[in-house]
C-alpha positions as CSV (number, residue, x, y, z in Angstrom):
1,X,-27.8,-13.6,13.3
2,X,-26.4,-11.8,10.3
3,X,-24.5,-8.5,10.5
4,X,-24.6,-5.6,7.7
5,X,-22.6,-7.0,4.7
6,X,-20.4,-3.5,4.8
7,X,-19.9,-4.2,9.0
8,X,-21.8,-1.4,9.9
9,X,-22.8,-3.6,12.9
10,X,-19.5,-3.6,14.1
11,X,-19.1,0.2,14.4
12,X,-19.1,1.5,18.0
13,X,-18.6,5.1,17.5
14,X,-19.7,7.4,15.9
15,X,-23.1,5.3,14.9
16,X,-24.1,5.4,11.2
17,X,-20.5,5.3,9.8
18,X,-18.8,2.6,7.8
19,X,-16.2,0.9,9.5
20,X,-13.1,2.6,7.8
21,X,-14.0,6.3,8.8
22,X,-15.4,5.2,11.9
23,X,-13.3,6.3,15.4
24,X,-14.0,3.0,17.3
25,X,-14.9,-0.8,16.4
26,X,-16.3,-3.6,18.1
27,X,-13.2,-6.1,18.0
28,X,-14.9,-8.9,20.2
29,X,-14.1,-12.0,18.4
30,X,-15.9,-14.3,20.8
31,X,-19.0,-13.3,18.7
32,X,-19.3,-14.2,15.0
33,X,-21.9,-13.2,13.2
34,X,-23.4,-15.3,10.1
35,X,-21.6,-13.4,7.5
36,X,-17.9,-13.0,9.1
37,X,-14.9,-14.7,8.9
38,X,-12.8,-15.1,12.2
39,X,-9.0,-15.1,11.1
40,X,-6.2,-16.4,13.8
41,X,-3.7,-13.4,12.8
42,X,-0.1,-14.3,12.1
43,X,1.7,-11.0,10.7
44,X,0.1,-7.7,10.0
45,X,2.0,-5.6,7.3
46,X,1.3,-1.9,8.5
47,X,1.0,1.0,5.8
48,X,4.4,2.4,4.9
49,X,3.1,5.6,5.6
50,X,1.4,4.5,9.2
51,X,4.7,2.6,10.0
52,X,7.4,5.3,8.9
53,X,5.0,8.0,11.0
54,X,5.2,5.9,14.0
55,X,9.1,5.4,13.9
56,X,9.4,9.0,13.7
57,X,7.0,9.4,16.8
58,X,8.8,6.8,18.8
59,X,12.2,6.4,17.6
60,X,13.5,3.6,15.7
61,X,12.9,1.5,19.0
62,X,11.5,-2.4,18.5
63,X,9.6,-2.2,21.7
64,X,8.2,1.5,21.6
65,X,6.7,0.6,18.1
66,X,5.1,-2.5,19.4
67,X,3.7,-0.3,22.4
68,X,2.4,2.3,19.9
69,X,0.4,-0.3,17.7
70,X,-0.8,-2.1,20.6
71,X,-2.5,1.4,21.9
72,X,-3.9,2.1,18.7
73,X,-5.6,-1.3,18.3
74,X,-7.1,-1.1,22.3
75,X,-8.2,2.6,21.5
76,X,-10.0,1.9,18.2
77,X,-10.7,-1.8,18.0
78,X,-8.6,-1.9,14.8
79,X,-5.2,-0.6,13.3
80,X,-6.0,2.5,12.2
81,X,-3.1,5.2,12.7
82,X,-4.9,8.4,13.8
83,X,-2.5,10.7,12.3
84,X,-1.9,9.3,8.8
85,X,-5.4,7.8,8.8
86,X,-4.3,4.6,7.2
87,X,-3.8,1.0,8.1
88,X,-2.0,-2.1,6.3
89,X,-3.3,-5.3,5.7
90,X,-3.0,-8.9,7.4
91,X,-2.1,-12.4,7.0
92,X,-3.8,-15.3,9.3
93,X,-5.5,-18.8,9.1
94,X,-9.3,-19.1,8.8
95,X,-10.5,-20.4,12.0
96,X,-14.5,-19.8,11.7
97,X,-16.5,-19.3,8.9
98,X,-19.7,-17.9,9.5
99,X,-22.6,-20.4,8.0
100,X,-24.0,-17.6,5.7
101,X,-20.6,-17.2,3.8
102,X,-20.3,-19.1,0.6
103,X,-16.0,-18.6,0.2
104,X,-13.6,-20.7,-1.1
105,X,-11.7,-21.6,1.6
106,X,-11.7,-23.7,4.7
107,X,-10.9,-23.6,8.0
108,X,-7.1,-23.8,8.6
109,X,-6.4,-22.1,5.2
110,X,-3.7,-19.1,5.1
111,X,-5.0,-16.0,3.5
112,X,-4.1,-12.5,3.3
113,X,-6.8,-10.1,3.6
114,X,-6.9,-7.5,0.8
115,X,-8.7,-5.0,2.7
116,X,-7.1,-2.2,5.0
117,X,-6.5,-2.8,8.5
118,X,-8.1,0.5,9.5
119,X,-11.6,-1.3,8.5
120,X,-11.0,-4.5,10.0
121,X,-12.0,-5.4,13.8
122,X,-8.5,-6.4,15.1
123,X,-8.2,-8.0,18.8
124,X,-4.4,-8.5,19.5
125,X,-3.4,-10.5,22.5
126,X,0.4,-10.0,22.0
127,X,3.0,-8.4,19.8
128,X,5.8,-11.2,19.0
129,X,8.3,-9.5,16.9
130,X,8.2,-6.1,15.0
131,X,10.5,-5.9,11.9
132,X,11.7,-2.5,11.5
133,X,13.3,-2.9,8.2
134,X,10.2,-4.6,6.3
135,X,6.7,-2.8,8.1
136,X,5.9,-6.4,9.3
137,X,4.7,-7.3,12.6
138,X,4.3,-10.7,13.9
139,X,1.8,-11.1,16.5
140,X,-0.9,-13.1,18.3
141,X,-4.6,-12.3,18.1
142,X,-7.4,-12.6,16.1
143,X,-9.5,-10.6,13.1
144,X,-12.8,-10.3,11.9
145,X,-13.6,-10.5,7.9
146,X,-17.0,-8.8,6.6
147,X,-18.9,-10.3,4.0
148,X,-17.9,-7.8,1.4
149,X,-14.4,-8.0,2.6
150,X,-11.6,-9.6,-0.2
151,X,-9.1,-11.9,0.6
152,X,-6.6,-14.1,-1.2
153,X,-5.2,-17.6,-0.5
154,X,-1.6,-17.3,-0.2
155,X,0.5,-18.9,-3.0
156,X,2.3,-22.1,-2.0
157,X,5.5,-21.5,-3.9
158,X,6.9,-18.5,-2.1
159,X,7.5,-17.4,1.7
160,X,4.7,-15.9,3.7
161,X,6.4,-12.7,4.5
162,X,7.1,-12.3,0.5
163,X,3.7,-12.5,-0.6
164,X,2.6,-10.4,2.1
165,X,4.6,-7.7,0.9
166,X,3.4,-7.7,-2.5
167,X,-0.3,-8.2,-1.8
168,X,0.0,-5.1,0.6
169,X,0.6,-3.1,-2.4
170,X,-1.1,-5.0,-4.9
171,X,-3.6,-2.4,-6.2
172,X,-0.5,0.0,-7.1
173,X,0.6,-2.2,-10.2
174,X,-2.3,-3.0,-11.7
175,X,-3.3,0.5,-12.0
176,X,-0.1,1.3,-13.2
177,X,-0.7,-0.9,-16.1
178,X,-4.2,0.7,-16.8
179,X,-2.3,4.4,-17.1
180,X,0.5,3.6,-19.1
181,X,0.5,3.3,-22.7
182,X,3.3,2.8,-25.5
183,X,5.6,5.7,-25.9
184,X,4.9,7.4,-22.8
185,X,7.1,9.4,-20.4
186,X,7.0,7.9,-16.9
187,X,7.9,9.3,-13.6
188,X,7.6,6.7,-10.6
189,X,8.3,8.8,-7.3
190,X,9.2,6.7,-4.5
191,X,10.8,4.0,-7.1
192,X,13.0,2.4,-4.8
193,X,10.4,1.0,-2.4
194,X,8.3,-1.9,-2.9
195,X,5.5,-0.7,-4.6
196,X,7.7,1.7,-6.5
197,X,9.8,-1.1,-8.0
198,X,6.8,-2.7,-8.9
199,X,5.4,0.1,-10.5
200,X,8.7,1.3,-12.1
201,X,8.9,-2.9,-13.7
202,X,5.0,-2.7,-15.0
203,X,5.6,1.1,-16.3
204,X,8.6,-0.1,-18.6
205,X,6.9,-3.1,-19.6
206,X,3.7,-0.9,-20.6
207,X,5.3,2.1,-22.1
208,X,7.8,-0.4,-24.5
209,X,10.9,0.6,-26.2
210,X,9.5,4.0,-27.6
211,X,8.9,5.1,-24.0
212,X,10.7,6.3,-21.0
213,X,10.7,5.3,-17.4
214,X,12.1,7.3,-14.6
215,X,13.0,6.5,-11.2
216,X,12.9,9.3,-8.5
217,X,14.6,7.7,-5.1
218,X,15.5,9.5,-1.8
219,X,19.0,8.2,-1.3
220,X,22.0,6.8,-3.7
221,X,21.8,3.4,-2.5
222,X,18.6,2.6,-4.7
223,X,20.2,3.7,-7.6
224,X,22.1,0.4,-8.8
225,X,19.7,-2.1,-7.2
226,X,16.8,-0.2,-9.8
227,X,19.5,-0.5,-12.6
228,X,20.2,-4.0,-12.1
229,X,16.6,-4.8,-12.3
230,X,16.2,-3.3,-15.7
231,X,13.1,-1.5,-14.4
232,X,14.2,2.1,-15.4
233,X,15.6,4.1,-18.0
234,X,16.8,6.7,-16.1
235,X,17.0,7.3,-11.9
236,X,17.9,10.4,-10.0
237,X,17.9,11.5,-6.1
238,X,15.4,14.0,-5.1
239,X,13.5,15.2,-2.1
240,X,10.2,14.9,-3.4
241,X,9.2,17.3,-0.3
242,X,10.8,20.2,-2.2
243,X,8.6,20.4,-5.3
244,X,10.7,23.2,-7.2
245,X,13.9,21.3,-6.7
246,X,12.7,18.0,-8.0
247,X,11.0,19.7,-10.8
248,X,14.2,21.2,-11.9
249,X,16.4,17.8,-11.5
250,X,13.7,16.2,-13.5
251,X,13.6,18.6,-16.3
252,X,17.5,18.1,-16.6
253,X,16.9,14.1,-16.9
254,X,14.4,14.3,-19.7
255,X,15.9,17.4,-21.5
256,X,13.0,19.5,-20.6
257,X,10.0,17.2,-21.5
258,X,7.5,16.9,-18.7
259,X,6.0,13.4,-18.0
260,X,2.8,12.2,-19.4
261,X,2.2,9.8,-16.6
262,X,3.4,10.6,-12.9
263,X,3.0,7.6,-10.1
264,X,3.5,8.9,-6.4
265,X,4.3,5.8,-3.8
266,X,6.3,7.9,-1.6
267,X,5.6,7.1,2.5
268,X,5.9,10.7,3.5
269,X,3.5,14.2,3.1
270,X,4.4,17.3,1.3
271,X,5.1,15.3,-2.5
272,X,1.8,16.4,-4.1
273,X,3.3,19.7,-5.7
274,X,6.7,17.8,-7.0
275,X,4.1,15.3,-8.7
276,X,1.9,17.7,-10.3
277,X,4.7,20.2,-11.5
278,X,6.5,17.4,-13.1
279,X,3.3,16.2,-15.1
280,X,2.5,17.7,-18.5
281,X,-0.5,19.6,-19.2
282,X,-3.5,17.2,-19.7
283,X,-1.5,14.4,-18.5
284,X,-2.0,12.0,-15.5
285,X,-0.9,12.1,-11.8
286,X,-1.7,8.7,-9.8
287,X,-1.5,9.3,-6.0
288,X,-1.1,5.7,-4.8
289,X,0.5,6.9,-1.3
290,X,-1.2,7.1,1.7
291,X,0.5,10.4,2.6
292,X,-1.2,12.2,-0.1
293,X,-3.8,15.3,0.9
294,X,-6.4,15.7,-1.4
295,X,-6.6,19.4,-0.4
296,X,-2.8,20.3,-1.3
297,X,-3.1,18.5,-4.4
298,X,-6.1,20.2,-5.6
299,X,-5.6,23.7,-4.6
300,X,-1.9,23.3,-5.7
301,X,-2.6,22.4,-9.1
302,X,-5.0,25.3,-9.1
303,X,-2.6,28.0,-7.7
304,X,-0.1,26.9,-10.5
305,X,-2.5,26.7,-13.4
306,X,-1.8,23.1,-13.9
307,X,-4.4,21.1,-16.0
308,X,-3.9,17.7,-15.1
309,X,-6.3,14.6,-14.1
310,X,-5.5,13.2,-10.7
311,X,-6.2,9.9,-9.5
312,X,-6.5,8.9,-5.9
313,X,-5.2,5.2,-5.6
314,X,-7.4,2.5,-5.2
315,X,-5.8,-0.6,-3.2
316,X,-8.4,-2.8,-4.8
317,X,-8.8,-3.8,-8.7
318,X,-10.4,-6.9,-10.1
319,X,-7.6,-9.6,-10.2
320,X,-4.8,-7.2,-8.4
321,X,-3.5,-9.7,-6.0
322,X,-3.0,-12.4,-9.0
323,X,-1.6,-9.5,-11.2
324,X,0.8,-8.4,-8.8
325,X,1.8,-12.1,-7.5
326,X,2.9,-12.8,-11.5
327,X,4.6,-9.7,-12.5
328,X,6.9,-10.7,-9.8
329,X,7.1,-14.4,-10.7
330,X,7.9,-13.6,-14.3
331,X,11.0,-11.2,-13.7
332,X,13.5,-13.4,-11.8
333,X,15.7,-10.5,-10.6
334,X,12.5,-8.8,-9.4
335,X,11.6,-12.0,-7.2
336,X,15.4,-12.2,-5.9
337,X,14.8,-8.6,-4.7
338,X,11.5,-9.4,-2.9
339,X,12.9,-13.0,-1.3
340,X,16.3,-10.6,-0.3
341,X,14.3,-7.9,1.3
342,X,11.3,-9.9,2.9
343,X,12.2,-13.5,3.5
């Protein structure tokens, strides 16, 4: 029996919606449609905004974080944080392949799903370990990938946890490459995180020697690491939730020059206006952060009379997985940083 290629056959409520905006999915993995893949899940990489919100709600406590994740999945049939609206992605081994699926993998292959956990039917049996420092959760369970779901085979020359961390944010660096041109002034808000570091490196590469890449970080400890990586020309500490203060600090760093491109990859809400204020008229703001509010961004820009193009981050772009892995491999200090953080 074939299911809908977009997965609507797994929607429990409300009927008629696609799996991502739906409240609840059918996560019964004992039945497999002919155009689905069954995955034996090993690790969840929970979206940074979601993981941060959960830790804040229950305290920085491993067992309580595990309980909260289990609670969400049991209620919704997927890892879809009801507060942030975001999910994450997973790695696992292919367990069964529907007879109508023509895919370049075999049973037993290890893959990373490149679609959000917020639309992936997930049946968790047990949480084995919560890694509070890297937003990853080792689990026992199964998941369903729909016919239209994209995935990547994991590279065999790096640890799975490292590949998972890179692939989780693979949409951000390739979109940065599309937006940044030689000579641009680029601001990366949240430059110290995994997506921020990747975007900083790509921005520096594409802005070239005549461009300027500036990193905004939340704490002093990120400054030395970013400078050692050579990903930024300047880096400063600011609270991006304080829009005016951030703007004033940024203007001081640049000598009064606004950014051609602002990339926002933070994992907290209320940073829309800092991004918009720092962008020049006719410039581009790329909101990759899942904590972004479209309403705050749109009405905020209108409220200060700022004519900027605002792009909502798309976690998928053609060849984004290969692009992200390759940019890490081509920069040895960057690879060493990811190995240090996530191996």
